[in-house]
Z-matrix of the N, CA and C atoms (Angstrom, degrees):
N
C 1 1.450
C 2 1.520 1 108.10
N 3 1.331 2 117.05 1 136.87
C 4 1.459 3 119.15 2 -178.19
C 5 1.526 4 111.01 3 -82.72
N 6 1.338 5 115.90 4 168.50
C 7 1.465 6 121.39 5 -175.85
C 8 1.525 7 111.79 6 -63.30
N 9 1.326 8 117.40 7 -34.50
C 10 1.463 9 120.16 8 -178.84
C 11 1.526 10 110.60 9 -62.31
N 12 1.326 11 117.94 10 -40.08
C 13 1.466 12 121.10 11 177.71
C 14 1.527 13 111.18 12 -63.96
N 15 1.307 14 117.54 13 -37.14
C 16 1.464 15 122.03 14 -179.62
C 17 1.527 16 111.20 15 -70.53
N 18 1.310 17 117.44 16 -20.36
C 19 1.462 18 121.48 17 178.50
C 20 1.524 19 110.68 18 -86.41
N 21 1.319 20 117.05 19 -49.87
C 22 1.461 21 121.12 20 -171.90
C 23 1.521 22 114.64 21 -85.12
N 24 1.312 23 117.49 22 -41.14
C 25 1.469 24 120.59 23 -176.72
C 26 1.526 25 110.66 24 -148.15
N 27 1.327 26 117.75 25 70.32
C 28 1.461 27 119.06 26 179.45
C 29 1.535 28 110.23 27 -59.80
N 30 1.326 29 117.70 28 133.46
C 31 1.460 30 120.19 29 -176.21
C 32 1.529 31 113.51 30 -61.10
N 33 1.318 32 117.53 31 -31.68
C 34 1.462 33 119.96 32 -179.27
C 35 1.533 34 112.43 33 -71.78
N 36 1.324 35 118.51 34 -9.36
C 37 1.466 36 121.69 35 176.05
C 38 1.525 37 112.38 36 -93.02
N 39 1.346 38 116.87 37 -0.75
C 40 1.465 39 120.63 38 -178.65
C 41 1.528 40 112.68 39 -110.29
N 42 1.303 41 117.90 40 6.72
C 43 1.457 42 121.09 41 -179.83
C 44 1.527 43 108.33 42 -64.80
N 45 1.312 44 116.63 43 130.50
C 46 1.451 45 121.05 44 -178.45
C 47 1.519 46 113.28 45 98.79
N 48 1.336 47 116.94 46 1.03
C 49 1.451 48 120.61 47 174.16
C 50 1.520 49 116.14 48 90.06
N 51 1.316 50 118.74 49 -2.86
C 52 1.465 51 121.41 50 177.92
C 53 1.524 52 108.12 51 -138.73
N 54 1.313 53 115.71 52 139.81
C 55 1.466 54 118.22 53 177.96
C 56 1.521 55 108.89 54 -68.41
N 57 1.301 56 115.77 55 141.27
C 58 1.461 57 121.84 56 -177.54
C 59 1.521 58 111.75 57 -54.30
N 60 1.321 59 117.54 58 -41.97
C 61 1.466 60 121.36 59 -178.03
C 62 1.524 61 111.01 60 -61.57
N 63 1.331 62 117.71 61 -37.15
C 64 1.464 63 121.27 62 178.83
C 65 1.520 64 111.31 63 -69.99
N 66 1.325 65 116.59 64 -37.92
C 67 1.463 66 120.97 65 177.03
C 68 1.530 67 110.49 66 -65.58
N 69 1.340 68 116.12 67 -42.11
C 70 1.463 69 120.79 68 178.94
C 71 1.524 70 110.81 69 -61.77
N 72 1.328 71 116.83 70 -41.87
C 73 1.464 72 120.06 71 179.21
C 74 1.528 73 110.32 72 -63.70
N 75 1.328 74 116.39 73 -41.26
C 76 1.465 75 120.69 74 -178.52
C 77 1.523 76 111.94 75 -66.02
N 78 1.322 77 117.91 76 -28.08
C 79 1.463 78 121.90 77 -175.17
C 80 1.526 79 114.13 78 -101.27
N 81 1.329 80 117.93 79 8.17
C 82 1.463 81 119.79 80 -178.65
C 83 1.526 82 110.15 81 -132.32
N 84 1.320 83 114.69 82 163.84
C 85 1.463 84 119.34 83 174.00
C 86 1.523 85 108.40 84 -75.55
N 87 1.307 86 116.82 85 166.01
C 88 1.457 87 121.26 86 177.50
C 89 1.532 88 110.77 87 -58.44
N 90 1.316 89 115.21 88 -42.85
C 91 1.473 90 120.08 89 179.69
C 92 1.521 91 111.17 90 -62.76
N 93 1.317 92 117.13 91 -44.71
C 94 1.471 93 120.94 92 179.41
C 95 1.525 94 110.87 93 -63.18
N 96 1.317 95 116.21 94 -44.08
C 97 1.462 96 120.16 95 -177.30
C 98 1.523 97 111.13 96 -65.00
N 99 1.323 98 117.23 97 -44.36
C 100 1.463 99 119.92 98 178.95
C 101 1.529 100 110.60 99 -65.66
N 102 1.323 101 117.30 100 -35.44
C 103 1.467 102 120.25 101 175.89
C 104 1.517 103 111.22 102 -63.24
N 105 1.326 104 116.16 103 -41.79
C 106 1.471 105 120.42 104 177.06
C 107 1.531 106 110.37 105 -60.19
N 108 1.322 107 116.79 106 -46.47
C 109 1.463 108 120.26 107 -179.50
C 110 1.528 109 111.10 108 -60.41
N 111 1.324 110 115.88 109 -45.12
C 112 1.477 111 120.70 110 -179.43
C 113 1.526 112 111.35 111 -62.07
N 114 1.314 113 116.44 112 -44.99
C 115 1.460 114 119.82 113 -179.41
C 116 1.528 115 112.03 114 -68.49
N 117 1.315 116 117.25 115 -31.28
C 118 1.458 117 120.30 116 177.68
C 119 1.525 118 111.03 117 -69.75
N 120 1.336 119 116.99 118 -35.74
C 121 1.468 120 120.44 119 173.60
C 122 1.527 121 108.85 120 -59.11
N 123 1.323 122 116.48 121 -47.69
C 124 1.467 123 121.09 122 -179.89
C 125 1.522 124 110.74 123 -60.50
N 126 1.324 125 116.90 124 -41.54
C 127 1.475 126 121.03 125 -179.90
C 128 1.523 127 110.46 126 -58.80
N 129 1.330 128 116.71 127 -50.99
C 130 1.464 129 118.83 128 -176.80
C 131 1.519 130 112.22 129 -68.09
N 132 1.312 131 118.63 130 -35.92
C 133 1.464 132 120.13 131 176.96
C 134 1.525 133 110.89 132 -67.69
N 135 1.322 134 117.01 133 -37.67
C 136 1.464 135 121.12 134 -177.99
C 137 1.520 136 113.00 135 -68.84
N 138 1.326 137 116.55 136 -32.01
C 139 1.469 138 118.15 137 -177.10
C 140 1.520 139 112.99 138 -94.36
N 141 1.342 140 117.20 139 -3.61
C 142 1.463 141 120.33 140 -179.83
C 143 1.520 142 110.36 141 -56.87
N 144 1.316 143 115.08 142 129.62
C 145 1.460 144 120.98 143 179.41
C 146 1.517 145 114.08 144 91.52
N 147 1.328 146 117.70 145 -9.82
C 148 1.456 147 121.20 146 -179.30
C 149 1.526 148 112.12 147 -105.00
N 150 1.323 149 116.99 148 -9.51
C 151 1.456 150 121.45 149 177.06
C 152 1.514 151 107.75 150 -115.72
N 153 1.305 152 117.23 151 -177.23
C 154 1.461 153 120.64 152 -170.02
C 155 1.533 154 115.09 153 -67.49
N 156 1.310 155 119.23 154 -32.04
C 157 1.464 156 120.33 155 -174.48
C 158 1.523 157 111.12 156 -129.26
N 159 1.325 158 116.08 157 91.91
C 160 1.466 159 121.50 158 -177.57
C 161 1.529 160 111.57 159 -62.92
N 162 1.326 161 117.28 160 -39.83
C 163 1.463 162 120.17 161 -179.48
C 164 1.527 163 110.64 162 -63.45
N 165 1.316 164 117.58 163 -39.54
C 166 1.463 165 119.94 164 178.08
C 167 1.525 166 110.92 165 -63.82
N 168 1.328 167 117.65 166 -40.18
C 169 1.469 168 120.17 167 176.77
C 170 1.530 169 111.32 168 -62.23
N 171 1.328 170 117.20 169 -40.69
C 172 1.465 171 120.17 170 177.82
C 173 1.529 172 111.41 171 -64.55
N 174 1.319 173 116.33 172 -38.95
C 175 1.466 174 119.76 173 178.27
C 176 1.525 175 110.97 174 -67.77
N 177 1.333 176 117.04 175 -36.47
C 178 1.463 177 120.03 176 177.26
C 179 1.534 178 110.04 177 -66.75
N 180 1.320 179 117.45 178 -41.99
C 181 1.470 180 120.58 179 176.65
C 182 1.525 181 109.76 180 -60.14
N 183 1.312 182 116.43 181 -42.11
C 184 1.457 183 121.24 182 178.94
C 185 1.533 184 110.65 183 -63.37
N 186 1.331 185 117.18 184 -40.78
C 187 1.461 186 121.29 185 179.80
C 188 1.524 187 110.32 186 -60.88
N 189 1.334 188 116.11 187 -47.64
C 190 1.468 189 120.04 188 -179.72
C 191 1.529 190 111.45 189 -67.61
N 192 1.319 191 117.93 190 -36.09
C 193 1.467 192 120.31 191 176.63
C 194 1.527 193 110.39 192 -65.45
N 195 1.329 194 116.96 193 -43.47
C 196 1.465 195 119.97 194 177.32
C 197 1.527 196 110.89 195 -61.09
N 198 1.312 197 117.09 196 -40.05
C 199 1.473 198 120.25 197 179.02
C 200 1.528 199 110.25 198 -66.48
N 201 1.331 200 117.38 199 -39.60
C 202 1.461 201 121.39 200 177.21
C 203 1.528 202 110.40 201 -61.76
N 204 1.307 203 117.01 202 -42.71
C 205 1.464 204 121.16 203 178.33
C 206 1.526 205 109.94 204 -62.47
N 207 1.318 206 117.01 205 -44.18
C 208 1.474 207 120.78 206 178.10
C 209 1.527 208 111.20 207 -59.45
N 210 1.330 209 116.61 208 -43.40
C 211 1.463 210 120.63 209 179.93
C 212 1.524 211 110.93 210 -64.26
N 213 1.328 212 117.32 211 -41.06
C 214 1.464 213 121.33 212 179.32
C 215 1.521 214 111.20 213 -68.06
N 216 1.318 215 116.76 214 -39.66
C 217 1.468 216 120.17 215 179.16
C 218 1.527 217 111.52 216 -67.21
N 219 1.318 218 117.47 217 -26.77
C 220 1.466 219 121.45 218 -179.62
C 221 1.526 220 112.40 219 -77.00
N 222 1.321 221 117.25 220 -14.49
C 223 1.460 222 122.00 221 179.04
C 224 1.529 223 108.94 222 -75.01
N 225 1.322 224 117.66 223 154.46
C 226 1.471 225 120.67 224 179.82
C 227 1.527 226 113.69 225 -56.96
N 228 1.322 227 116.94 226 -37.27
C 229 1.457 228 121.66 227 178.26
C 230 1.521 229 107.76 228 -110.90
N 231 1.317 230 117.18 229 111.65
C 232 1.455 231 122.00 230 -173.84
C 233 1.515 232 112.00 231 -65.95
N 234 1.325 233 118.07 232 -37.22
C 235 1.458 234 120.75 233 -174.56
C 236 1.518 235 111.42 234 -88.68
N 237 1.324 236 116.40 235 57.47
C 238 1.455 237 121.15 236 177.81
C 239 1.518 238 109.26 237 -106.95
N 240 1.301 239 115.21 238 152.03
C 241 1.444 240 120.40 239 172.26
C 242 1.514 241 109.17 240 -79.41
N 243 1.314 242 116.42 241 174.08
C 244 1.456 243 121.42 242 -179.94
C 245 1.523 244 110.50 243 -58.72
N 246 1.308 245 117.59 244 -32.82
C 247 1.456 246 120.99 245 -178.74
C 248 1.525 247 112.20 246 -84.29
N 249 1.321 248 117.60 247 -1.02
C 250 1.453 249 120.73 248 -179.29
C 251 1.521 250 112.82 249 91.08
N 252 1.319 251 117.46 250 -1.96
C 253 1.456 252 121.08 251 179.17
C 254 1.521 253 109.82 252 -85.55
N 255 1.320 254 115.96 253 147.01
C 256 1.461 255 119.28 254 172.20
C 257 1.529 256 107.85 255 -81.89
N 258 1.308 257 116.22 256 140.91
C 259 1.452 258 120.75 257 178.91
C 260 1.509 259 110.02 258 -122.74
N 261 1.312 260 115.67 259 139.78
C 262 1.450 261 120.73 260 168.72
C 263 1.511 262 106.40 261 -94.80
N 264 1.317 263 117.32 262 161.28
C 265 1.460 264 121.19 263 -176.71
C 266 1.526 265 111.55 264 -54.18
N 267 1.315 266 118.27 265 -39.92
C 268 1.464 267 121.99 266 -179.29
C 269 1.525 268 110.26 267 -64.47
N 270 1.335 269 117.19 268 -43.85
C 271 1.451 270 120.62 269 -179.78
C 272 1.520 271 111.99 270 -66.90
N 273 1.331 272 117.61 271 -33.35
C 274 1.454 273 120.01 272 178.57
C 275 1.519 274 111.12 273 -60.71
N 276 1.331 275 116.88 274 -42.57
C 277 1.463 276 119.02 275 -178.68
C 278 1.522 277 110.19 276 -65.03
N 279 1.321 278 118.30 277 -35.08
C 280 1.465 279 120.94 278 177.43
C 281 1.520 280 111.53 279 -71.66
N 282 1.325 281 116.71 280 -35.08
C 283 1.464 282 121.84 281 -177.29
C 284 1.526 283 112.23 282 -61.11
N 285 1.325 284 118.25 283 -34.32
C 286 1.446 285 121.57 284 -172.32
C 287 1.530 286 113.99 285 -110.08
N 288 1.313 287 117.63 286 25.24
C 289 1.470 288 120.56 287 176.78
C 290 1.489 289 110.15 288 -78.37
């Protein structure tokens, strides 16, 4: 299996007939699911270069970030934070100190 398959649709995530990510979305609130996606991006970025395939980790982080963006765009208000709160630029800088 090539690296692209391991990034987009790893076979071990489809056991049972549903992809794990789809099951997780079905069993969580929108806020919980977006939080999971955000934290998974952080996980893959943090471990890049410490495991065997740094490029694959970057692609996985990108996949989860793209999914997070899709989830946020699907919400009625596009400019929402992961928690569903609206942020102004000033508040964003305080949020991540």
